[in-house]
PyMOL CGO cylinders between C-alpha atoms (Angstrom):
from pymol import cmd
from pymol.cgo import CYLINDER

trace = [
    CYLINDER, 89.92, 103.18, 63.74, 92.51, 100.59, 64.71, 0.3, 1, 1, 1, 1, 1, 1,
    CYLINDER, 92.51, 100.59, 64.71, 95.26, 101.93, 66.95, 0.3, 1, 1, 1, 1, 1, 1,
    CYLINDER, 95.26, 101.93, 66.95, 97.53, 101.31, 69.92, 0.3, 1, 1, 1, 1, 1, 1,
    CYLINDER, 97.53, 101.31, 69.92, 97.09, 104.26, 72.26, 0.3, 1, 1, 1, 1, 1, 1,
    CYLINDER, 97.09, 104.26, 72.26, 100.32, 103.66, 74.18, 0.3, 1, 1, 1, 1, 1, 1,
    CYLINDER, 100.32, 103.66, 74.18, 102.34, 103.27, 70.98, 0.3, 1, 1, 1, 1, 1, 1,
    CYLINDER, 102.34, 103.27, 70.98, 101.05, 106.56, 69.59, 0.3, 1, 1, 1, 1, 1, 1,
    CYLINDER, 101.05, 106.56, 69.59, 101.71, 108.52, 72.77, 0.3, 1, 1, 1, 1, 1, 1,
    CYLINDER, 101.71, 108.52, 72.77, 105.20, 107.01, 72.98, 0.3, 1, 1, 1, 1, 1, 1,
    CYLINDER, 105.20, 107.01, 72.98, 105.99, 108.57, 69.58, 0.3, 1, 1, 1, 1, 1, 1,
    CYLINDER, 105.99, 108.57, 69.58, 106.09, 111.97, 71.26, 0.3, 1, 1, 1, 1, 1, 1,
    CYLINDER, 106.09, 111.97, 71.26, 107.84, 111.04, 74.50, 0.3, 1, 1, 1, 1, 1, 1,
    CYLINDER, 107.84, 111.04, 74.50, 110.94, 113.18, 74.91, 0.3, 1, 1, 1, 1, 1, 1,
    CYLINDER, 110.94, 113.18, 74.91, 109.63, 116.08, 72.84, 0.3, 1, 1, 1, 1, 1, 1,
    CYLINDER, 109.63, 116.08, 72.84, 109.32, 119.29, 74.83, 0.3, 1, 1, 1, 1, 1, 1,
    CYLINDER, 109.32, 119.29, 74.83, 105.64, 120.23, 74.94, 0.3, 1, 1, 1, 1, 1, 1,
    CYLINDER, 105.64, 120.23, 74.94, 106.18, 122.25, 78.13, 0.3, 1, 1, 1, 1, 1, 1,
    CYLINDER, 106.18, 122.25, 78.13, 107.21, 125.33, 76.19, 0.3, 1, 1, 1, 1, 1, 1,
    CYLINDER, 107.21, 125.33, 76.19, 104.63, 127.03, 73.97, 0.3, 1, 1, 1, 1, 1, 1,
    CYLINDER, 104.63, 127.03, 73.97, 103.57, 124.76, 71.11, 0.3, 1, 1, 1, 1, 1, 1,
    CYLINDER, 103.57, 124.76, 71.11, 102.42, 126.68, 68.04, 0.3, 1, 1, 1, 1, 1, 1,
    CYLINDER, 102.42, 126.68, 68.04, 102.98, 126.67, 64.27, 0.3, 1, 1, 1, 1, 1, 1,
    CYLINDER, 102.98, 126.67, 64.27, 106.53, 128.02, 64.71, 0.3, 1, 1, 1, 1, 1, 1,
    CYLINDER, 106.53, 128.02, 64.71, 107.53, 124.66, 66.25, 0.3, 1, 1, 1, 1, 1, 1,
    CYLINDER, 107.53, 124.66, 66.25, 106.09, 122.38, 63.56, 0.3, 1, 1, 1, 1, 1, 1,
    CYLINDER, 106.09, 122.38, 63.56, 109.47, 121.78, 61.90, 0.3, 1, 1, 1, 1, 1, 1,
    CYLINDER, 109.47, 121.78, 61.90, 111.01, 120.98, 65.27, 0.3, 1, 1, 1, 1, 1, 1,
    CYLINDER, 111.01, 120.98, 65.27, 108.45, 118.24, 66.00, 0.3, 1, 1, 1, 1, 1, 1,
    CYLINDER, 108.45, 118.24, 66.00, 108.52, 116.88, 62.45, 0.3, 1, 1, 1, 1, 1, 1,
    CYLINDER, 108.52, 116.88, 62.45, 112.31, 116.51, 62.52, 0.3, 1, 1, 1, 1, 1, 1,
    CYLINDER, 112.31, 116.51, 62.52, 112.10, 114.91, 65.96, 0.3, 1, 1, 1, 1, 1, 1,
    CYLINDER, 112.10, 114.91, 65.96, 109.71, 112.24, 64.64, 0.3, 1, 1, 1, 1, 1, 1,
    CYLINDER, 109.71, 112.24, 64.64, 111.71, 111.67, 61.43, 0.3, 1, 1, 1, 1, 1, 1,
    CYLINDER, 111.71, 111.67, 61.43, 114.86, 111.17, 63.52, 0.3, 1, 1, 1, 1, 1, 1,
    CYLINDER, 114.86, 111.17, 63.52, 113.01, 108.46, 65.46, 0.3, 1, 1, 1, 1, 1, 1,
    CYLINDER, 113.01, 108.46, 65.46, 112.26, 106.65, 62.20, 0.3, 1, 1, 1, 1, 1, 1,
    CYLINDER, 112.26, 106.65, 62.20, 108.56, 107.39, 61.78, 0.3, 1, 1, 1, 1, 1, 1,
    CYLINDER, 108.56, 107.39, 61.78, 107.19, 107.62, 58.25, 0.3, 1, 1, 1, 1, 1, 1,
    CYLINDER, 107.19, 107.62, 58.25, 104.38, 110.12, 57.76, 0.3, 1, 1, 1, 1, 1, 1,
    CYLINDER, 104.38, 110.12, 57.76, 103.09, 113.18, 55.99, 0.3, 1, 1, 1, 1, 1, 1,
    CYLINDER, 103.09, 113.18, 55.99, 101.85, 116.26, 57.80, 0.3, 1, 1, 1, 1, 1, 1,
    CYLINDER, 101.85, 116.26, 57.80, 99.79, 119.37, 57.39, 0.3, 1, 1, 1, 1, 1, 1,
    CYLINDER, 99.79, 119.37, 57.39, 98.78, 122.25, 59.61, 0.3, 1, 1, 1, 1, 1, 1,
    CYLINDER, 98.78, 122.25, 59.61, 96.48, 125.24, 59.71, 0.3, 1, 1, 1, 1, 1, 1,
    CYLINDER, 96.48, 125.24, 59.71, 95.84, 128.08, 62.09, 0.3, 1, 1, 1, 1, 1, 1,
    CYLINDER, 95.84, 128.08, 62.09, 94.90, 125.99, 65.12, 0.3, 1, 1, 1, 1, 1, 1,
    CYLINDER, 94.90, 125.99, 65.12, 96.37, 122.51, 64.86, 0.3, 1, 1, 1, 1, 1, 1,
    CYLINDER, 96.37, 122.51, 64.86, 99.02, 120.18, 63.41, 0.3, 1, 1, 1, 1, 1, 1,
    CYLINDER, 99.02, 120.18, 63.41, 97.97, 116.97, 61.66, 0.3, 1, 1, 1, 1, 1, 1,
    CYLINDER, 97.97, 116.97, 61.66, 100.38, 114.02, 61.52, 0.3, 1, 1, 1, 1, 1, 1,
    CYLINDER, 100.38, 114.02, 61.52, 99.36, 111.55, 58.78, 0.3, 1, 1, 1, 1, 1, 1,
    CYLINDER, 99.36, 111.55, 58.78, 101.03, 108.15, 59.35, 0.3, 1, 1, 1, 1, 1, 1,
    CYLINDER, 101.03, 108.15, 59.35, 101.45, 105.90, 56.33, 0.3, 1, 1, 1, 1, 1, 1,
    CYLINDER, 101.45, 105.90, 56.33, 99.40, 102.68, 56.24, 0.3, 1, 1, 1, 1, 1, 1,
    CYLINDER, 99.40, 102.68, 56.24, 97.17, 103.68, 59.16, 0.3, 1, 1, 1, 1, 1, 1,
    CYLINDER, 97.17, 103.68, 59.16, 93.45, 104.44, 59.22, 0.3, 1, 1, 1, 1, 1, 1,
    CYLINDER, 93.45, 104.44, 59.22, 93.86, 107.51, 61.42, 0.3, 1, 1, 1, 1, 1, 1,
    CYLINDER, 93.86, 107.51, 61.42, 95.61, 110.86, 61.64, 0.3, 1, 1, 1, 1, 1, 1,
    CYLINDER, 95.61, 110.86, 61.64, 97.03, 112.43, 64.79, 0.3, 1, 1, 1, 1, 1, 1,
    CYLINDER, 97.03, 112.43, 64.79, 95.88, 115.93, 65.69, 0.3, 1, 1, 1, 1, 1, 1,
    CYLINDER, 95.88, 115.93, 65.69, 97.84, 118.19, 68.03, 0.3, 1, 1, 1, 1, 1, 1,
    CYLINDER, 97.84, 118.19, 68.03, 96.41, 121.59, 68.98, 0.3, 1, 1, 1, 1, 1, 1,
    CYLINDER, 96.41, 121.59, 68.98, 98.37, 124.82, 68.89, 0.3, 1, 1, 1, 1, 1, 1,
    CYLINDER, 98.37, 124.82, 68.89, 98.22, 127.04, 71.97, 0.3, 1, 1, 1, 1, 1, 1,
    CYLINDER, 98.22, 127.04, 71.97, 98.00, 130.32, 70.09, 0.3, 1, 1, 1, 1, 1, 1,
    CYLINDER, 98.00, 130.32, 70.09, 99.54, 132.47, 67.41, 0.3, 1, 1, 1, 1, 1, 1,
    CYLINDER, 99.54, 132.47, 67.41, 102.05, 135.27, 66.88, 0.3, 1, 1, 1, 1, 1, 1,
    CYLINDER, 102.05, 135.27, 66.88, 101.26, 138.82, 65.86, 0.3, 1, 1, 1, 1, 1, 1,
    CYLINDER, 101.26, 138.82, 65.86, 103.53, 141.42, 67.45, 0.3, 1, 1, 1, 1, 1, 1,
    CYLINDER, 103.53, 141.42, 67.45, 103.85, 139.02, 70.38, 0.3, 1, 1, 1, 1, 1, 1,
    CYLINDER, 103.85, 139.02, 70.38, 102.49, 135.59, 71.22, 0.3, 1, 1, 1, 1, 1, 1,
    CYLINDER, 102.49, 135.59, 71.22, 98.74, 135.44, 71.90, 0.3, 1, 1, 1, 1, 1, 1,
    CYLINDER, 98.74, 135.44, 71.90, 97.02, 132.44, 73.44, 0.3, 1, 1, 1, 1, 1, 1,
    CYLINDER, 97.02, 132.44, 73.44, 93.81, 131.18, 71.88, 0.3, 1, 1, 1, 1, 1, 1,
    CYLINDER, 93.81, 131.18, 71.88, 91.09, 132.11, 74.36, 0.3, 1, 1, 1, 1, 1, 1,
    CYLINDER, 91.09, 132.11, 74.36, 87.88, 131.51, 72.46, 0.3, 1, 1, 1, 1, 1, 1,
    CYLINDER, 87.88, 131.51, 72.46, 87.78, 128.01, 71.00, 0.3, 1, 1, 1, 1, 1, 1,
    CYLINDER, 87.78, 128.01, 71.00, 84.08, 127.92, 71.91, 0.3, 1, 1, 1, 1, 1, 1,
    CYLINDER, 84.08, 127.92, 71.91, 84.49, 125.60, 74.87, 0.3, 1, 1, 1, 1, 1, 1,
    CYLINDER, 84.49, 125.60, 74.87, 83.29, 126.11, 78.43, 0.3, 1, 1, 1, 1, 1, 1,
    CYLINDER, 83.29, 126.11, 78.43, 86.09, 123.93, 79.76, 0.3, 1, 1, 1, 1, 1, 1,
    CYLINDER, 86.09, 123.93, 79.76, 89.56, 124.84, 80.99, 0.3, 1, 1, 1, 1, 1, 1,
    CYLINDER, 89.56, 124.84, 80.99, 90.75, 124.04, 77.46, 0.3, 1, 1, 1, 1, 1, 1,
    CYLINDER, 90.75, 124.04, 77.46, 89.39, 127.21, 75.91, 0.3, 1, 1, 1, 1, 1, 1,
    CYLINDER, 89.39, 127.21, 75.91, 92.56, 127.41, 73.76, 0.3, 1, 1, 1, 1, 1, 1,
    CYLINDER, 92.56, 127.41, 73.76, 92.25, 123.82, 72.47, 0.3, 1, 1, 1, 1, 1, 1,
    CYLINDER, 92.25, 123.82, 72.47, 90.43, 123.57, 69.15, 0.3, 1, 1, 1, 1, 1, 1,
    CYLINDER, 90.43, 123.57, 69.15, 90.99, 119.79, 69.03, 0.3, 1, 1, 1, 1, 1, 1,
    CYLINDER, 90.99, 119.79, 69.03, 89.13, 119.45, 72.32, 0.3, 1, 1, 1, 1, 1, 1,
    CYLINDER, 89.13, 119.45, 72.32, 86.19, 121.29, 70.76, 0.3, 1, 1, 1, 1, 1, 1,
    CYLINDER, 86.19, 121.29, 70.76, 86.29, 118.97, 67.75, 0.3, 1, 1, 1, 1, 1, 1,
    CYLINDER, 86.29, 118.97, 67.75, 86.24, 115.82, 69.91, 0.3, 1, 1, 1, 1, 1, 1,
    CYLINDER, 86.24, 115.82, 69.91, 83.47, 117.31, 72.06, 0.3, 1, 1, 1, 1, 1, 1,
    CYLINDER, 83.47, 117.31, 72.06, 81.40, 118.13, 68.99, 0.3, 1, 1, 1, 1, 1, 1,
    CYLINDER, 81.40, 118.13, 68.99, 81.88, 114.67, 67.54, 0.3, 1, 1, 1, 1, 1, 1,
    CYLINDER, 81.88, 114.67, 67.54, 80.60, 113.14, 70.78, 0.3, 1, 1, 1, 1, 1, 1,
    CYLINDER, 80.60, 113.14, 70.78, 77.52, 115.39, 70.60, 0.3, 1, 1, 1, 1, 1, 1,
    CYLINDER, 77.52, 115.39, 70.60, 76.80, 114.65, 66.93, 0.3, 1, 1, 1, 1, 1, 1,
    CYLINDER, 76.80, 114.65, 66.93, 76.87, 110.88, 67.55, 0.3, 1, 1, 1, 1, 1, 1,
    CYLINDER, 76.87, 110.88, 67.55, 73.32, 111.08, 68.91, 0.3, 1, 1, 1, 1, 1, 1,
    CYLINDER, 73.32, 111.08, 68.91, 72.00, 112.42, 65.58, 0.3, 1, 1, 1, 1, 1, 1,
    CYLINDER, 72.00, 112.42, 65.58, 71.41, 110.88, 62.17, 0.3, 1, 1, 1, 1, 1, 1,
    CYLINDER, 71.41, 110.88, 62.17, 74.25, 112.98, 60.73, 0.3, 1, 1, 1, 1, 1, 1,
    CYLINDER, 74.25, 112.98, 60.73, 77.10, 111.19, 62.53, 0.3, 1, 1, 1, 1, 1, 1,
    CYLINDER, 77.10, 111.19, 62.53, 78.55, 109.71, 59.32, 0.3, 1, 1, 1, 1, 1, 1,
    CYLINDER, 78.55, 109.71, 59.32, 79.16, 113.20, 57.89, 0.3, 1, 1, 1, 1, 1, 1,
    CYLINDER, 79.16, 113.20, 57.89, 81.66, 114.07, 60.64, 0.3, 1, 1, 1, 1, 1, 1,
    CYLINDER, 81.66, 114.07, 60.64, 85.04, 112.35, 60.96, 0.3, 1, 1, 1, 1, 1, 1,
    CYLINDER, 85.04, 112.35, 60.96, 85.37, 110.36, 64.18, 0.3, 1, 1, 1, 1, 1, 1,
    CYLINDER, 85.37, 110.36, 64.18, 87.58, 112.38, 66.54, 0.3, 1, 1, 1, 1, 1, 1,
    CYLINDER, 87.58, 112.38, 66.54, 88.73, 111.28, 70.00, 0.3, 1, 1, 1, 1, 1, 1,
    CYLINDER, 88.73, 111.28, 70.00, 91.14, 112.30, 72.77, 0.3, 1, 1, 1, 1, 1, 1,
    CYLINDER, 91.14, 112.30, 72.77, 93.67, 109.54, 73.53, 0.3, 1, 1, 1, 1, 1, 1,
    CYLINDER, 93.67, 109.54, 73.53, 95.88, 110.98, 76.27, 0.3, 1, 1, 1, 1, 1, 1,
    CYLINDER, 95.88, 110.98, 76.27, 98.60, 113.39, 77.32, 0.3, 1, 1, 1, 1, 1, 1,
    CYLINDER, 98.60, 113.39, 77.32, 102.33, 113.75, 76.72, 0.3, 1, 1, 1, 1, 1, 1,
    CYLINDER, 102.33, 113.75, 76.72, 103.85, 116.07, 79.33, 0.3, 1, 1, 1, 1, 1, 1,
    CYLINDER, 103.85, 116.07, 79.33, 100.29, 117.19, 80.15, 0.3, 1, 1, 1, 1, 1, 1,
    CYLINDER, 100.29, 117.19, 80.15, 99.80, 118.11, 76.49, 0.3, 1, 1, 1, 1, 1, 1,
    CYLINDER, 99.80, 118.11, 76.49, 96.67, 116.65, 74.80, 0.3, 1, 1, 1, 1, 1, 1,
    CYLINDER, 96.67, 116.65, 74.80, 96.87, 114.34, 71.79, 0.3, 1, 1, 1, 1, 1, 1,
    CYLINDER, 96.87, 114.34, 71.79, 93.90, 113.42, 69.56, 0.3, 1, 1, 1, 1, 1, 1,
    CYLINDER, 93.90, 113.42, 69.56, 93.06, 110.94, 66.80, 0.3, 1, 1, 1, 1, 1, 1,
    CYLINDER, 93.06, 110.94, 66.80, 90.74, 111.31, 63.84, 0.3, 1, 1, 1, 1, 1, 1,
    CYLINDER, 90.74, 111.31, 63.84, 89.74, 108.71, 61.28, 0.3, 1, 1, 1, 1, 1, 1,
    CYLINDER, 89.74, 108.71, 61.28, 91.69, 109.15, 58.05, 0.3, 1, 1, 1, 1, 1, 1,
    CYLINDER, 91.69, 109.15, 58.05, 89.69, 110.66, 55.20, 0.3, 1, 1, 1, 1, 1, 1,
    CYLINDER, 89.69, 110.66, 55.20, 90.49, 112.00, 51.74, 0.3, 1, 1, 1, 1, 1, 1,
    CYLINDER, 90.49, 112.00, 51.74, 90.61, 115.82, 51.81, 0.3, 1, 1, 1, 1, 1, 1,
    CYLINDER, 90.61, 115.82, 51.81, 88.75, 117.73, 49.15, 0.3, 1, 1, 1, 1, 1, 1,
    CYLINDER, 88.75, 117.73, 49.15, 90.95, 118.38, 46.14, 0.3, 1, 1, 1, 1, 1, 1,
    CYLINDER, 90.95, 118.38, 46.14, 91.02, 122.11, 45.58, 0.3, 1, 1, 1, 1, 1, 1,
    CYLINDER, 91.02, 122.11, 45.58, 91.46, 121.60, 41.83, 0.3, 1, 1, 1, 1, 1, 1,
    CYLINDER, 91.46, 121.60, 41.83, 88.27, 119.54, 41.61, 0.3, 1, 1, 1, 1, 1, 1,
    CYLINDER, 88.27, 119.54, 41.61, 85.53, 121.81, 40.32, 0.3, 1, 1, 1, 1, 1, 1,
    CYLINDER, 85.53, 121.81, 40.32, 81.92, 121.26, 39.39, 0.3, 1, 1, 1, 1, 1, 1,
    CYLINDER, 81.92, 121.26, 39.39, 80.31, 122.75, 36.31, 0.3, 1, 1, 1, 1, 1, 1,
    CYLINDER, 80.31, 122.75, 36.31, 80.03, 126.51, 36.79, 0.3, 1, 1, 1, 1, 1, 1,
    CYLINDER, 80.03, 126.51, 36.79, 76.24, 126.44, 36.45, 0.3, 1, 1, 1, 1, 1, 1,
    CYLINDER, 76.24, 126.44, 36.45, 75.87, 123.93, 39.32, 0.3, 1, 1, 1, 1, 1, 1,
    CYLINDER, 75.87, 123.93, 39.32, 78.23, 125.91, 41.54, 0.3, 1, 1, 1, 1, 1, 1,
    CYLINDER, 78.23, 125.91, 41.54, 76.35, 129.17, 40.93, 0.3, 1, 1, 1, 1, 1, 1,
    CYLINDER, 76.35, 129.17, 40.93, 73.04, 127.47, 41.77, 0.3, 1, 1, 1, 1, 1, 1,
    CYLINDER, 73.04, 127.47, 41.77, 74.45, 126.03, 44.98, 0.3, 1, 1, 1, 1, 1, 1,
    CYLINDER, 74.45, 126.03, 44.98, 75.94, 129.40, 45.95, 0.3, 1, 1, 1, 1, 1, 1,
    CYLINDER, 75.94, 129.40, 45.95, 72.51, 130.95, 45.51, 0.3, 1, 1, 1, 1, 1, 1,
    CYLINDER, 72.51, 130.95, 45.51, 70.86, 128.20, 47.56, 0.3, 1, 1, 1, 1, 1, 1,
    CYLINDER, 70.86, 128.20, 47.56, 73.34, 128.59, 50.43, 0.3, 1, 1, 1, 1, 1, 1,
    CYLINDER, 73.34, 128.59, 50.43, 72.88, 132.36, 50.47, 0.3, 1, 1, 1, 1, 1, 1,
    CYLINDER, 72.88, 132.36, 50.47, 69.11, 131.89, 50.57, 0.3, 1, 1, 1, 1, 1, 1,
    CYLINDER, 69.11, 131.89, 50.57, 69.54, 129.72, 53.67, 0.3, 1, 1, 1, 1, 1, 1,
    CYLINDER, 69.54, 129.72, 53.67, 71.91, 132.27, 55.23, 0.3, 1, 1, 1, 1, 1, 1,
    CYLINDER, 71.91, 132.27, 55.23, 74.80, 129.84, 55.42, 0.3, 1, 1, 1, 1, 1, 1,
    CYLINDER, 74.80, 129.84, 55.42, 78.31, 131.07, 56.00, 0.3, 1, 1, 1, 1, 1, 1,
    CYLINDER, 78.31, 131.07, 56.00, 79.96, 132.38, 52.85, 0.3, 1, 1, 1, 1, 1, 1,
    CYLINDER, 79.96, 132.38, 52.85, 83.01, 130.10, 53.21, 0.3, 1, 1, 1, 1, 1, 1,
    CYLINDER, 83.01, 130.10, 53.21, 80.94, 126.89, 52.95, 0.3, 1, 1, 1, 1, 1, 1,
    CYLINDER, 80.94, 126.89, 52.95, 82.46, 124.68, 50.23, 0.3, 1, 1, 1, 1, 1, 1,
    CYLINDER, 82.46, 124.68, 50.23, 79.87, 124.82, 47.46, 0.3, 1, 1, 1, 1, 1, 1,
    CYLINDER, 79.87, 124.82, 47.46, 81.43, 122.08, 45.31, 0.3, 1, 1, 1, 1, 1, 1,
    CYLINDER, 81.43, 122.08, 45.31, 81.43, 119.69, 48.27, 0.3, 1, 1, 1, 1, 1, 1,
    CYLINDER, 81.43, 119.69, 48.27, 77.83, 120.67, 49.06, 0.3, 1, 1, 1, 1, 1, 1,
    CYLINDER, 77.83, 120.67, 49.06, 76.82, 119.56, 45.55, 0.3, 1, 1, 1, 1, 1, 1,
    CYLINDER, 76.82, 119.56, 45.55, 78.22, 116.10, 46.30, 0.3, 1, 1, 1, 1, 1, 1,
    CYLINDER, 78.22, 116.10, 46.30, 76.48, 116.06, 49.69, 0.3, 1, 1, 1, 1, 1, 1,
    CYLINDER, 76.48, 116.06, 49.69, 73.15, 116.97, 48.10, 0.3, 1, 1, 1, 1, 1, 1,
    CYLINDER, 73.15, 116.97, 48.10, 73.57, 114.21, 45.52, 0.3, 1, 1, 1, 1, 1, 1,
    CYLINDER, 73.57, 114.21, 45.52, 74.52, 111.69, 48.21, 0.3, 1, 1, 1, 1, 1, 1,
    CYLINDER, 74.52, 111.69, 48.21, 71.78, 112.28, 50.77, 0.3, 1, 1, 1, 1, 1, 1,
    CYLINDER, 71.78, 112.28, 50.77, 68.95, 113.91, 48.80, 0.3, 1, 1, 1, 1, 1, 1,
    CYLINDER, 68.95, 113.91, 48.80, 67.27, 117.32, 49.13, 0.3, 1, 1, 1, 1, 1, 1,
    CYLINDER, 67.27, 117.32, 49.13, 65.35, 116.67, 52.38, 0.3, 1, 1, 1, 1, 1, 1,
    CYLINDER, 65.35, 116.67, 52.38, 68.29, 115.39, 54.42, 0.3, 1, 1, 1, 1, 1, 1,
    CYLINDER, 68.29, 115.39, 54.42, 70.60, 117.99, 52.87, 0.3, 1, 1, 1, 1, 1, 1,
    CYLINDER, 70.60, 117.99, 52.87, 68.35, 120.82, 54.05, 0.3, 1, 1, 1, 1, 1, 1,
    CYLINDER, 68.35, 120.82, 54.05, 68.13, 119.22, 57.50, 0.3, 1, 1, 1, 1, 1, 1,
    CYLINDER, 68.13, 119.22, 57.50, 71.93, 119.01, 57.63, 0.3, 1, 1, 1, 1, 1, 1,
    CYLINDER, 71.93, 119.01, 57.63, 72.32, 122.69, 56.72, 0.3, 1, 1, 1, 1, 1, 1,
    CYLINDER, 72.32, 122.69, 56.72, 69.71, 123.65, 59.31, 0.3, 1, 1, 1, 1, 1, 1,
    CYLINDER, 69.71, 123.65, 59.31, 71.57, 121.64, 61.97, 0.3, 1, 1, 1, 1, 1, 1,
    CYLINDER, 71.57, 121.64, 61.97, 75.04, 123.11, 61.39, 0.3, 1, 1, 1, 1, 1, 1,
    CYLINDER, 75.04, 123.11, 61.39, 73.52, 126.58, 61.13, 0.3, 1, 1, 1, 1, 1, 1,
    CYLINDER, 73.52, 126.58, 61.13, 71.65, 126.11, 64.42, 0.3, 1, 1, 1, 1, 1, 1,
    CYLINDER, 71.65, 126.11, 64.42, 74.79, 124.80, 66.15, 0.3, 1, 1, 1, 1, 1, 1,
    CYLINDER, 74.79, 124.80, 66.15, 76.90, 127.56, 64.55, 0.3, 1, 1, 1, 1, 1, 1,
    CYLINDER, 76.90, 127.56, 64.55, 79.25, 124.99, 63.06, 0.3, 1, 1, 1, 1, 1, 1,
    CYLINDER, 79.25, 124.99, 63.06, 79.17, 126.48, 59.56, 0.3, 1, 1, 1, 1, 1, 1,
    CYLINDER, 79.17, 126.48, 59.56, 81.78, 129.18, 60.12, 0.3, 1, 1, 1, 1, 1, 1,
    CYLINDER, 81.78, 129.18, 60.12, 84.89, 127.44, 58.75, 0.3, 1, 1, 1, 1, 1, 1,
    CYLINDER, 84.89, 127.44, 58.75, 83.82, 124.67, 56.35, 0.3, 1, 1, 1, 1, 1, 1,
    CYLINDER, 83.82, 124.67, 56.35, 86.23, 125.69, 53.61, 0.3, 1, 1, 1, 1, 1, 1,
    CYLINDER, 86.23, 125.69, 53.61, 87.86, 123.57, 50.90, 0.3, 1, 1, 1, 1, 1, 1,
    CYLINDER, 87.86, 123.57, 50.90, 90.57, 122.46, 53.34, 0.3, 1, 1, 1, 1, 1, 1,
    CYLINDER, 90.57, 122.46, 53.34, 88.17, 121.29, 56.05, 0.3, 1, 1, 1, 1, 1, 1,
    CYLINDER, 88.17, 121.29, 56.05, 85.93, 118.86, 54.18, 0.3, 1, 1, 1, 1, 1, 1,
    CYLINDER, 85.93, 118.86, 54.18, 86.54, 115.68, 52.23, 0.3, 1, 1, 1, 1, 1, 1,
    CYLINDER, 86.54, 115.68, 52.23, 85.36, 112.14, 51.58, 0.3, 1, 1, 1, 1, 1, 1,
    CYLINDER, 85.36, 112.14, 51.58, 85.27, 108.79, 53.38, 0.3, 1, 1, 1, 1, 1, 1,
    CYLINDER, 85.27, 108.79, 53.38, 84.35, 105.58, 51.53, 0.3, 1, 1, 1, 1, 1, 1,
    CYLINDER, 84.35, 105.58, 51.53, 82.76, 107.66, 48.80, 0.3, 1, 1, 1, 1, 1, 1,
    CYLINDER, 82.76, 107.66, 48.80, 80.54, 109.89, 50.92, 0.3, 1, 1, 1, 1, 1, 1,
    CYLINDER, 80.54, 109.89, 50.92, 81.14, 113.55, 51.87, 0.3, 1, 1, 1, 1, 1, 1,
    CYLINDER, 81.14, 113.55, 51.87, 82.52, 114.15, 55.36, 0.3, 1, 1, 1, 1, 1, 1,
    CYLINDER, 82.52, 114.15, 55.36, 83.73, 117.09, 57.46, 0.3, 1, 1, 1, 1, 1, 1,
    CYLINDER, 83.73, 117.09, 57.46, 87.29, 116.67, 58.74, 0.3, 1, 1, 1, 1, 1, 1,
    CYLINDER, 87.29, 116.67, 58.74, 87.71, 119.95, 60.62, 0.3, 1, 1, 1, 1, 1, 1,
    CYLINDER, 87.71, 119.95, 60.62, 84.64, 121.18, 62.46, 0.3, 1, 1, 1, 1, 1, 1,
    CYLINDER, 84.64, 121.18, 62.46, 86.10, 123.09, 65.40, 0.3, 1, 1, 1, 1, 1, 1,
    CYLINDER, 86.10, 123.09, 65.40, 85.46, 126.46, 63.74, 0.3, 1, 1, 1, 1, 1, 1,
    CYLINDER, 85.46, 126.46, 63.74, 87.73, 129.47, 64.15, 0.3, 1, 1, 1, 1, 1, 1,
    CYLINDER, 87.73, 129.47, 64.15, 86.96, 132.46, 66.34, 0.3, 1, 1, 1, 1, 1, 1,
    CYLINDER, 86.96, 132.46, 66.34, 90.19, 134.27, 67.00, 0.3, 1, 1, 1, 1, 1, 1,
]
cmd.load_cgo(trace, "trace")
């Protein structure tokens, strides 16, 4: 990734992160950035906001602190032993650091912490192409892959169409080793269609923090 850390953090200077930041404040931050002249797309899920700048090779990830049911609830189980047990982006950066020592590094999008704005953490991840939900394999191949994943006791949400591409890319031996690794690490609990994609033609995971709330 090519980036200017100070420039990125300055984008958010003046925005109030000191009050609770969750999905109810996405529009507020997006309008704040648009008003400052930034050009970007954005997306968000249950645990984080993703800012996607145009003409950059990275995306910006900002964690949510929790969610609303009847009242606001902090995330308290992001699977981290640190003080950031609410921060799913922290977990993702931590996991990327750990996976770098293995032969499977290229299948996880590079994710790093770059600094704080008002004591609120900001992260970067290399830009990838998300899996297109309308892209489907032949039904026969998908059924076979579903059966294979069930045989290996992998989580039912694992993206079977993406797994077919991964198998084709790395071969049966490495594919089985990859499944065994994410199963052992318990990283296979949220690899849905939205959380995987492609980078330079090879399959890659873009959200591997899991979800345990």
